[in-house]
C-alpha positions in Angstrom: 112.8 92.0 127.7 115.5 94.7 128.0 118.0 94.1 125.3 120.7 96.4 126.7 124.0 94.9 125.8 125.2 95.1 129.4 122.5 92.6 130.4 123.1 90.1 127.6 125.2 86.9 128.0 128.8 87.7 127.1 130.8 85.5 124.7 133.5 85.3 127.4 134.3 86.4 130.9 137.5 87.9 131.9 138.3 88.9 135.5 140.5 92.0 135.7 142.0 92.3 139.2 145.0 94.5 138.7 145.7 97.9 137.1 148.6 96.4 135.2 146.4 93.9 133.5 143.8 96.6 132.7 146.5 98.7 131.1 147.9 95.8 129.1 144.6 94.7 127.7 143.4 98.2 126.8 146.7 99.0 125.2 147.6 101.8 127.6 151.4 101.8 127.8 153.1 102.3 131.2 155.2 105.4 131.8 158.1 105.7 129.4 161.6 106.6 130.4 160.8 110.3 129.8 158.3 110.3 132.7 155.5 111.6 130.4 152.1 110.1 130.7 151.1 108.0 127.7 148.2 109.4 125.7 149.0 113.0 126.7 150.2 115.4 124.1 153.5 116.8 125.6 154.3 119.1 122.7 157.4 117.1 121.7 158.1 116.2 118.1 156.5 113.2 116.4 159.5 111.0 117.1 159.6 111.7 120.8 158.6 108.7 123.0 156.2 110.9 125.0 154.2 111.8 122.0 150.7 110.5 122.0 150.2 107.5 119.7 146.6 107.9 118.6 144.6 105.0 117.3 144.4 104.9 113.5 141.0 105.6 111.9 140.6 102.0 110.8 141.4 100.4 114.1 138.6 99.1 116.2 138.3 100.1 119.9 139.1 97.5 122.5 135.8 95.7 123.4 135.3 95.1 127.1 132.2 92.9 126.8 132.4 90.2 129.5 135.1 92.0 131.5 134.7 92.0 135.3 136.8 94.8 136.8 137.0 94.6 140.6 138.4 97.1 143.1 140.5 99.0 140.6 141.5 102.7 140.9 140.7 104.0 137.4 140.4 107.6 138.4 143.2 108.6 136.1 142.2 106.4 133.2 139.6 108.8 131.7 141.3 108.7 128.3 141.2 105.0 128.2 137.6 104.7 129.3 136.6 107.2 126.7 138.1 105.3 123.7 137.3 101.7 124.6 134.0 100.0 124.1 132.6 99.5 127.6 129.4 97.8 126.6 129.0 94.7 128.6 131.7 95.5 131.1 131.0 95.1 134.9 132.7 97.5 137.3 132.7 96.3 140.9 133.8 98.7 143.5 136.1 100.6 141.1 137.2 104.2 141.6 136.1 106.0 138.4 136.9 109.4 137.0 134.7 112.1 138.3 131.6 112.7 136.3 131.9 109.6 134.1 129.5 107.1 135.8 126.4 108.2 134.0 128.2 108.3 130.6 129.6 104.8 131.1 126.2 103.4 132.0 124.8 105.1 129.0 127.4 103.3 126.8 126.3 99.9 128.2 128.5 99.4 131.3 127.1 97.8 134.5 128.4 99.7 137.5 127.7 98.3 141.0 127.1 101.2 143.4 128.8 102.0 146.7 126.8 100.3 149.5 126.9 102.6 152.6 126.9 101.6 156.3 128.8 98.4 156.0 131.7 97.3 158.3 133.3 95.4 155.4 134.3 96.0 151.8 132.0 93.9 149.5 134.3 94.6 146.6 137.6 93.6 148.3 140.3 92.5 146.0 142.1 89.8 148.1 141.9 87.4 151.1 142.0 88.5 154.7 145.0 88.3 157.1 144.9 87.9 160.8 146.4 91.4 161.4 143.5 92.8 159.4 140.7 91.0 161.1 142.3 91.6 164.6 143.4 95.2 164.0 143.3 97.2 167.2 143.4 94.2 169.5 146.6 95.6 171.2 144.7 98.6 172.5 141.1 97.6 172.6 139.0 94.5 173.4 138.2 91.9 170.7 134.7 93.4 170.4 136.2 96.4 168.7 138.1 94.5 166.0 136.9 94.4 162.4 136.1 90.7 162.7 133.9 91.3 165.7 132.2 94.3 164.2 131.3 92.4 161.1 129.8 89.6 163.2 127.9 92.1 165.2 126.5 93.5 162.0 125.2 90.1 161.0 123.3 89.8 164.3 121.7 93.2 164.3 117.9 93.2 163.8 117.9 96.8 162.7 120.5 96.6 160.1 118.1 95.7 157.3 120.0 92.5 156.6 116.9 91.0 154.9 116.9 93.8 152.4 118.5 94.0 149.0 121.6 96.0 150.0 122.6 93.5 152.6 122.0 90.5 150.3 123.9 92.1 147.5 126.8 93.2 149.8 127.3 89.7 151.3 126.9 87.9 148.0 129.4 90.2 146.3 131.8 89.8 149.2 131.7 86.0 149.1 132.2 86.1 145.3 135.2 88.3 145.7 136.7 86.0 148.4 136.1 82.9 146.2 137.9 84.6 143.3 140.8 85.6 145.5 141.1 82.1 146.9 141.1 80.6 143.4 143.8 83.1 142.4 145.9 82.0 145.4 145.6 78.3 144.5 146.4 78.9 140.9 149.4 81.2 141.6 152.7 80.2 140.1 154.6 81.9 142.9 155.0 85.3 141.2 153.1 87.0 144.1 155.5 85.5 146.6 153.0 82.8 147.6 153.8 79.2 146.7 151.2 76.4 147.2 153.3 73.2 147.4 153.0 70.9 144.5 151.5 68.0 146.6 148.3 70.1 147.0 146.0 71.1 149.8 145.0 68.8 152.7 142.0 69.7 154.8 142.1 69.2 158.5 138.6 69.0 160.2 137.9 68.7 163.8 136.0 70.2 166.8 136.5 73.7 168.2 136.3 72.6 171.8 139.8 71.1 172.2 141.6 73.2 174.7 145.1 74.4 174.1 147.5 71.9 175.5 145.0 69.0 175.5 145.9 65.7 173.9 143.6 66.4 170.9 145.2 69.9 170.5 148.7 68.5 170.6 147.9 65.8 168.2 146.3 68.2 165.7 149.4 70.4 165.9 151.6 67.5 165.1 149.3 66.7 162.2 149.6 70.2 160.8 153.4 70.2 161.2 153.9 66.8 159.6 151.6 67.6 156.7 153.5 70.8 156.0 156.8 69.1 156.2 155.6 66.5 153.8 155.0 69.2 151.3 151.2 69.7 151.6 149.4 73.0 152.3 147.2 72.7 155.3 143.6 74.1 155.1 141.2 74.3 158.1 137.8 75.7 158.9 139.7 78.4 160.7 138.3 78.3 164.2 139.8 77.5 167.6 140.5 74.1 169.0 141.8 71.4 166.6 141.7 73.9 163.7 143.9 76.4 165.4 146.3 73.6 166.4 146.7 72.4 162.8 147.3 75.9 161.5 149.8 76.4 164.4 151.7 73.2 163.5 151.9 74.1 159.9 153.0 77.6 160.7 155.9 76.4 162.8 156.8 73.4 160.7 160.1 74.9 159.7 161.1 75.9 163.2 161.6 72.5 164.7 159.8 70.5 167.4 161.0 72.5 170.4 159.5 75.7 169.0 156.1 74.1 168.6 156.3 72.6 172.1 157.2 76.0 173.5 154.4 77.7 171.6 151.8 75.2 172.9 153.1 75.7 176.5 152.7 79.4 176.2 149.2 79.1 174.7 148.1 76.6 177.3 147.9 79.4 179.9 144.8 80.6 178.0 143.3 77.3 177.0 140.0 78.6 175.6 138.4 81.7 174.0 135.9 81.6 176.8 135.5 83.7 178.8 137.8 86.2 177.0 138.4 86.2 173.3 140.8 89.1 173.8 143.1 87.2 176.2 142.9 84.1 173.9 143.9 86.1 170.8 146.6 88.1 172.6 148.3 84.8 173.6 148.5 83.9 169.9 149.8 87.3 169.0 152.6 86.8 171.5 153.6 83.5 169.8 153.5 85.2 166.4 155.7 88.0 167.8 158.4 85.4 168.8 158.0 83.7 165.4 157.2 86.4 162.8 158.0 84.1 159.8 156.2 80.8 159.3 154.9 78.4 156.7 151.8 79.5 154.8 148.5 77.8 155.4 144.9 78.5 154.7 141.8 78.8 156.8 138.3 79.1 155.6 136.0 80.3 158.4 132.5 81.9 158.4 130.7 84.7 160.2 127.8 82.3 160.4 129.8 80.8 163.3 131.0 84.2 164.4 130.8 83.2 168.1 133.8 81.0 167.4 136.7 83.5 166.8 139.1 82.8 163.9 142.6 81.6 164.8 145.6 83.7 164.0 148.0 81.1 162.7 147.0 80.9 159.0 148.6 83.2 156.5 145.6 83.3 154.1 142.0 83.7 155.3 139.0 83.2 153.1 136.2 84.2 155.4 132.6 83.9 154.1 129.2 85.0 155.2 127.3 82.1 153.6 128.2 78.9 155.5 126.9 76.6 152.8 129.2 78.2 150.2 132.1 78.1 152.7 131.6 74.4 153.4 131.6 73.6 149.7 134.7 75.7 149.0 136.5 74.3 152.0 136.0 70.7 150.8 136.6 71.4 147.1 140.0 73.0 147.6 141.3 69.9 149.6 142.3 68.1 146.5 145.0 66.1 148.2 142.8 64.6 150.9 140.9 65.2 154.2 141.9 64.3 157.7 139.1 64.2 160.2 139.9 64.5 163.9 137.3 63.9 166.6 134.5 66.4 166.4 130.7 66.8 166.7 127.8 67.8 164.5 129.7 70.2 162.2 132.5 67.7 161.7 130.1 64.9 160.9 128.4 67.1 158.3 131.8 67.7 156.6 132.5 63.9 156.6 129.3 63.1 154.7 129.4 66.1 152.4 132.8 65.0 151.3 131.7 61.3 151.2 128.9 62.3 148.8 131.4 63.6 146.3 133.4 60.4 146.4 130.2 58.2 146.4 129.1 59.6 143.0 132.7 60.1 141.7 134.8 58.1 139.4 138.2 56.6 140.1 139.8 59.7 138.8 137.9 62.1 141.1 138.4 60.2 144.4 140.2 62.0 147.2 141.3 60.2 150.3 139.5 60.7 153.6 141.2 59.6 156.8 139.3 59.5 160.1 141.5 59.6 163.2 140.2 58.0 166.4 138.7 54.5 166.2 136.7 54.7 169.4 135.3 58.1 168.5 134.2 57.2 165.0 132.9 53.7 165.7 131.3 54.1 169.2 130.8 57.7 170.3 129.7 59.0 166.9 129.6 55.9 164.7 130.2 57.6 161.3 132.7 54.9 160.2 130.2 52.0 159.9 127.9 54.1 157.8 130.8 55.2 155.6 131.8 51.6 155.1 128.2 50.7 154.1 128.1 53.5 151.6 131.5 52.6 150.1 130.9 48.9 149.7 131.2 47.9 146.1 132.0 51.5 144.9 135.1 53.4 143.9 135.2 55.2 147.2 135.9 52.0 149.1 139.6 52.5 148.6 139.5 56.1 149.6 138.3 55.9 153.2 140.6 55.0 156.1 140.2 54.7 159.8 143.4 55.1 162.0 144.3 55.9 165.6 147.2 58.3 165.1 147.9 61.4 163.1 151.2 59.9 162.1 149.3 57.0 160.3 147.1 59.6 158.6 150.1 61.5 157.2 151.7 58.2 156.0 148.5 57.3 154.1 148.4 60.7 152.3 152.1 61.0 151.7 152.4 57.4 150.5 
């Protein structure tokens, strides 16, 4: 067995996602008032604040074992990297000083390499936004946007996706997205993002609901009412009911007429078929009229890349692996789940969440509300099976069947 320190289990793990945190933990002071770089001998006297403060002989170097450093620009941190103990540190997509990579590896650091030929950054440091995924849509067709190019990459037979580089790239990407989503949900508001204290409610439903349809309008009311009740709305991020819920949440602070006008404008392009470009541009026009909205989350996947992501969520955690995405989507919905009429994918989400409640304790139960009695008892009779599963278990009090989104909100808010 290779006993290299970089490959051994670390006593702790520490994710370093910002340069400020790196500087603080390595003891590198920020620029002082003189403007001199710390750690550089400026020629001033020993009392001058710009004078280098060298480590005393008996001081131990900072140990970075277990540190995970992602997407940091460390190009001008040569002095720090030379004096710290990098053994056991993991560098993911970091910019490093020229000529230092071999030396750092020789001292026990694990440095993930650049992976060429990818239409995405596997080491990205944050979630996506709609302007990023749809960049260029104003001038070109959707097929030329970053979102479409990544999906096209996943479908190419000649891209070597079954090889190590592709597997490594997509896995690292999904890990980075998961870390960024966890940071968002744990944020105390310092970054300008505030997840309301009542928690996250997931809205599940089919992608086929056309803009302006009764299902679409109901889903938009659901998103609006949940946001106004203090919840953060999370969806699977696609079109149909998912778009409507994100739209309703986004415009929850603008009043009912604004939401009605937005739906009327979107209704002219009811579906992403036959043209995703026209469908997305209609959403961009609504956003141009309402540039500020309430934050919400969507968690889509390139596995269903033929369903374009909607533009009305502020924070987008888009994954390659649908199994991971499904688990994350349900796990973040700690304040409950509202399930609108849908088909196979929605049924899968119902029973994946039900499994957690089935084996859970009273303390781990999260409410699930199915909307549409006829749909869930006759067309796709998931409700009778849910009742049978729940009988005599803690989950019996956590499942509900209603006919209106207003009833669903009342259950969760009560």
